[in-house]
N, C-alpha and C positions, 0 to 999 in steps of 0.2 A: 502494500499501499505504498502511494504517496508521503511523503512527512516534510512538513515544513519544520527546518531548522526553531529552535526555542526563539532565539533573538529576534528573526526575521517576522514572528508574531507582531513586531513592534510597527511593521509596516500594514499590516491588515486595517481595514478603515475602520474608525472605531463607531460602534453605533450607540443611539441616543435612547435613554429611555421613555416611548411614548406614552399617552395614559390607554387606560385598555381600550380594547375595541368594543365598540358595540356591534349592534345586530348586521348582517351579513357581512361578516368578518372574512369571508370565502367566496371569493367571486368567480364564475365559470368562463375564461379566458381560453376555451379551448380553442374555438375558432383563429385566432391570432397568434396563438403557440404551437399549434400542431399543425403538422403537413393538412394542406387539404388538396383533391377531396378526402375526407376520412376513411382511412382504411376499415372495411368492416367484417374484420376477424372474429373470430370468436375465441375471446382473450381470458386466460385461465388465471395468471398471475402476474406480476411486476416485481422489480427490483429496481433501486435507486444506485448507482456509483458512478465515478470518476472512472471513465473507462479510458480515456485519453491523458490523462495525467497535466490537465489545465483548471483543476482546483474548481471545475462547477459537477453539478449531478448530474448525469445521462441516464436514460431509461432503455431497460431492457421487458420485453413482453412475451410472454410465453401462449404462442396461439394454436390452436387446432383440435380436432377430437369433438365430436357432437356430443352431446349429455352421454346417453350412455351406447354410442355407437362411435367406430371410427373415422367416418366420413373421410373428407378430404383432407390432406396434408394443407399444413399452409406455413409461411413463412414468420419465422422468431423476429421479431421487430426490434432492430436497435435505431434507438433516437439521440442524437447528438445536440447537446446543449451549446450554443452560441457564446454562453454568460452571462445572457440575461432573460434565460428562462424562455427561449425561442428553439424550438425542435427540429431538427430536419432529421428525414428517415435516410438512414444511410446502413439500413439491412443487408442491401445485395451486396457493397462493395466492402462491409464491414465482417460480415457472419455467413450471411447465403445459407441458412440451412431450410429445409422446410421439416415438417413431422406435426406429431399428435403431439404438443407438448401440454402438459399439468403444471411444471414449476419450471422455474428459473432462479439462478442462485451463482454469484459470484464470489472468488475469494483467491487467494493467491497460491497455489499449488504448488507451484517451482520456489519461489524466495526470492524472485528477480524484483519484488515492489509493485510487481501491476495487477491489474485483478482479471484474475482467470475466469470461467464460465463453464456451469454444467447444465446440461437441461433435462428433465424427466420429465419421459415419455410413458402414453398409456398405452392399453391396448396393444399388451405383447410386441413392445419395442425395446432395444437396446438405447439406457443413457446416451446422452450428446457429450462430450469433455471438448470445452474448445482451451486453446492456451493466445492469450496473448501478445501483442510484440511491444508491448508498452505506449503504443499510439493509438489503442484502440481496434486494432485488426486482430480476428481472430480467425487460427488455425485449427480444420478438426482433427484431432487426436485419439479421438475413440479407437478407433483399432490397434494403436500401438499401444495406449496408456491407461485404457480400461478392462475390466474382464469382458471375456465376449458372453452376453447373459443378458436374454432379454426378458424385461420386466413389465407389469403394469402399475409406474407409478407414478402418484401424484406430487411428490416433492423429494426434493434431494438438497440436501444440508450438510455445508463445509463446516470440520470442529477438530480440534486438535485435541482428540479425544485421549493418547495415552501419551503428552506431555513430551514429546521427540522434538518440536519446534516447529510440525509440516501437517499440514489440514490436511484431515484426511475425509470420511464421505458415510453419511447414515442417509437411505434411502430405502422408501417405502414401497410395500409390492403388493399386487392383488394377482388373482388368477384369472386371464382373459381380457379383464379391465379392474378397474380400481374400484370398484364392487363387490369384486370376488375376496376369496380367501388368501394370502400370500404370506410369505417369510421376510421381513424385515431385514436389510440386508447392511452389514459393512465393510465397508473398501477402504483397507488401510494403505496411504501413503506412502512409499520409500524414500520420500525426500526430493527425488526430481518430478513430481509429478505423475508417478505411474502407480497405477493402484492394484491390489491383490484382495480377491474377496476372500476374509476372514472373519467371517459370519458366524461359521461354526463355532470360533473359539472364543468368540467377543461379545455376542449374543445369546439370549433366550431362544431355544427352537420352538416355537407356535405360529400358526398361520392366524392371522388377524384381518377382518372385513370390512370393507369397506374405508378402506385407506382415504386420505386427504389431505393430512399435514403432519410435519412433523417440527421440533426445535429444540436448539439445544440450549441451555443455561446450566450457572452453577446452585443449583436450589438449596444446597443445604450448607454454602459457605466453604467448603474444604478445597477450592480453588481448581476443581475439574467439571469435565463437559458433564452432566446430566442431558437425559431427553425425554421429551414428552412428545405422544401422539396423539393425532384427533382422528375418531372414527365417525361415519353416520350411522354406525351399529350402536346397539342400546349396548352400555358398559364396555365399550369396545375399544376407547380412548386407552393408553398405555402411558405409563411413567417408569421409566429405567434409570437407575442409578449409577453411577459409577465407580469401581474400585480404587480410582487412581491411575493404574494401568492400561485403561482402555477396555475393561471387560464391565459387561451390563449385568444387572440382575432387575428384574421385576421389582415396583415398591408401589406398596397398597397405602402408599401417601396419598392417593389421588379419589375422589367422592368416583361414585360410578355418574356416568353421564348419561346424554343420548342425544345422538343426531349433531356429533358437534364437524363444524365445517373447518375450524381453525381455532388453534391457541396463540396467545400474546403473552408473554412475558412485560412484568412491569413493575417497579417498588410503590406502590399506590398509596402507603400510609409514612412514608419517607422512613423508613425503619431500617432498610437497607438490605433486604432479602426481596426475591423476587415474585410477585404474585401473579394471578394468572386471570386471565379471562378467556373462557370458548364463546366463539359466536355460536349462538343458536344452541348450545349444547346442555342447557337445563335441564334437567330429565324431568321435571313437574310440569314446565310450564312449556317447554323449547324458545323459553324469552333466553338472555346471555345467563352464562354460567361464571359468577364473579368469585373466586377464590382468593383466601389467604394463608399466606404462608407463615409457620409458626418461628421460623426462622433454621430448622433442621429439615424441611422438604418435607414434612408433613402439611396437608391445606386442609382448609375447613371453609363450605360452603357459605360465603356473606352476599348471596345474589340478592338479597331484600336491600343493601346499599343503593341498587341503582332503582331511581325513580323518575320515571316509572318503565317496566322492565316487560314490554310486551310479548304475547306470541307471535314473533315476525319472521320471515326466511331471511337471516343476516347470516352473512359469509365469512366478512372478515374484521379483522378491528387491530388500530395502533393506538399506544397508549402516547402524548406530547400537551404540553404543556402550553395551550393555545392563548393563555392569558396574562402568563408570564409574572405567576405566582410563586411559582416553587412548588409548585406540586402537581403531578402527572393528570392530565385530563384525558378526555377517551374521543373516538370517532370509529364509527360503525358502518362497516359498508351491508348497503342494505338491496335484498333483491326485489326490485318492484319500488311502490309506497314511491313519494312525492318529494323524499330529499335523504341524503345521509344522514347520519344521526350522529349529531355531539353531545357529549356530556360534561358537566363540571366540577369539577373535585372538590371538596371541602377542605383538605388538606389532611383530614383523618381518612380519607378513602370510600367516603362516600359520594356519591353521582347523583347530580340533577340534569335532567336535559334542559338545553338551550335549547328555545326554536329561534329560525329566522337566522342564526348564524352561517348557513351556506346558501347558496344559489338553489333552489327548489328543482331540480331534475329529476325524474321519476325514471329510471334505468336500472339496468339489471346489473349490479355489481359485484363481483366477484373476487375481487379483490382490492386493497387499499394502502396506499404507503403516503408515507408524510418525510418533507425537509424542504429547507431553501432553494429554490429550483431559478431564483432570479437574482441571488446574493444580495437582497436586500436584509439580509440578516431576521427576516420575517419565516415562520414555517407555511408551506404549501402543503396542496393534498392533490395525487392524483389516484384513477380509480380505475381498472380494468372490468369492461364492460365481454361480459357474452351471456348463452344460454337463451335470452330471449332479450324485445327491446330495437334499440337503435344499432350497438353495436360499435358504439362510438366511444372510446377512451376519452377519458376527462383530465382536465388542469383544472385546479380552482386555485387562484391566486390569495394569499392572504393579505391584510392590509391591518394587521394587528400590532401589537408592542413586539419588538424587539426582542431580540436573545441578547440578556445581559449576565446570563446564571452559570458560571463556569462549571464543567463536570465534574461529579465526587468521585474521589477518589476513597473507596470506601474500605479496604483492607489490603495489605500486601502481605505475601508470603514469607515465610522464613526461609532464606537463601537456601536453597540446597546442589549440591556437587554431584552428578549422577553417575560416573562411571571415571576409573583409572585414566582411561583415554581421553577423556573431555573433562578435566578436573575446571573448567569453567563453574558457574554459580548459577543457578537457574532463579531469577526473580518472576514472579507474579502476582498479579492485581488484579482485585476487580473493581470495574470502575462502571458510572452507569451517570446518563444524562440526561436532557429534559423532553426526548423524544425515543420511539423506539423501532425498529427494522430488526430483520431476521440476521442481522449483523449490528446490533444492538443501537448504537449513534455514529452519525456521521464525524469522523474525527481528522484533522489537519495534521496528527500527529502524536504520539503518546513516547514517552520518553523516558528514559531511566538515567538518572542523575546520580554521580556515583566519585568518592575520590578515597584515596588510599592512604595512611597514617597522615593524614591532616594536610595531605598534596593537593594539588591545582582540582578542581572538578571536571569530570569527563562527562561524559554524552554515549550514550547508545540507543539506538529506536527499541522500541518495543514494538514486536510485533500480534496482530491481534489470531488469539487462540478461537474465537469462539463464545458465543452467548454474552457476557459481560468480562470475559476474563483476555487478560493482556500477557504477553511473558516477553522477557527481555534477560540478558546475560550479562555478567561479570565476569571478567578475565580471570583466569588462574592465577594464585597470590602464594607469596610466600608465605611460609610457617611461621604466625605471630602477626602476620598482616592483620592491620584493624579498619574493616571497609565503611564507610559511611556511605547510605544510599537514601534517593526518594524517588517519587515519580511524579510527574507531570503530566498533563492531558491537555490539548487543545483543540475545541471544537470547531463546527464548519463556521460559527458566528466570529472566533477568534477569541471567545472567554477561555484562562486558562486555568485549570484548577491543578492544585496541589497537594503530593499525601504526606503523611507522618514521615517523621525521617527516622529510619533504623541504622543501627551499626552493627557488624558480627567479625569477631576476630577467628583466624584461620589456627586450629589446633587445639588442643584439649575435649575434654569432655562436652558431647551435647547438650545442654541446657534449657529451661525455661528461659523464655526474654523477660531480663528485669528493666525497668525502666530509670533512668536517671533524666528530669527536667522531662522534656517533649521528645524523647529519642530511645527508643527499646534499641535495646542490647542484646545479642546472642554470641554464643561459641559453639563454633561448630568443628567438625574432625573433615581430614583430608581425606579421600579413599584410597 
């Protein structure tokens, strides 16, 4: 992922705090920002990311497949941002791939700092993998770098499940199509972006039906990636916890749901752990399923905190702080109705619907994303349309308050030196900001700062592991060396968050950390 050096953040434009937005905060500007005529694709899912390294958010949309039949393959869309939130369709030159795609996601699979791409296909087709040339042009490497395996998949997600510094893959699967029953898959990265199917070694063996979604997040604060899946079957969604080595076990911490189209993680009450919103997943009403984390990965149903919470056919959600008051609000993608739904958080994790905040477009939204598209420091909304209606994907530009809140570095892990042949020290951090995506929030760089024996401060870029987890390295040090470190995160609007300082001394027995002032001290053995 591209990263701006910390000193360069001073060159980012300063944003001013504006009054809280009134009604009609999100205005439909599709006609002036997407190419015309609009592509009439069956769009299932979308993702945002800086594909070409110019520090604006581009859009990739997964298209193809009718609702329950294969239909005709369609092009996957790549929309390139001109920096002002106006997009050009460059699908043919940058990706050039037609398929029956239900999901698409971005991640740096080969450690070269750019975003590569995975496409999850339905109806017994192989997932498709593409490598970025660092300028946003993709090469199809499916045949050489993915297992030769056909799936009926709704989603694929990147995440470093085994803490070795590269991104692995988690994929859902059905039998025949996504409504069938299949074994979810784990593909492990060898570090170069080539994947091996290690499902038998790493995942419970069971067929799960009606797969719709999967998402990584550290649900229990142990710095490794757990995974939640969503299913439209009754009580078929699954929560799997990671043992720290990339082996998953079924967790009983997820209450039974029904008809879940997606899950989204977000800290709704500000206590530093990941809570959950299941779209359409409430088992009693088929409304939203809001779940509160107890801090250890156990979830309780607090759906009554959504007012109102009607039984409507909703497909996706994202958390975002649309009023810039420091808590996560909520936007929900509707299949039909008169508008997407926006809820305001009271700060404690109770939500009230806000009327008139978004242009009333009645359409079939299957997916939704939030991010600053035009570089003005304000959050915007993109929706993917399919199944029925006009099939016109939409952009809503926000005119609310600008983002002036820095990311929160919630915790930094005890440094670990993994192997004698690699005596560097792994440092992981848990970081959240004021919006959610399948890749947490959008950053302009997460940085590990460290000094040795009181010497000059040094910097190294931290990489994204998945969920809210970031990973960095301190080089090997001599016996007795004392290393002091802290983490910073720069968000898309240029706000800098700084974590607590820690130190460790190389050598001696491992012990619990002790504090002096604002610094936590550790004593570590070398392997």
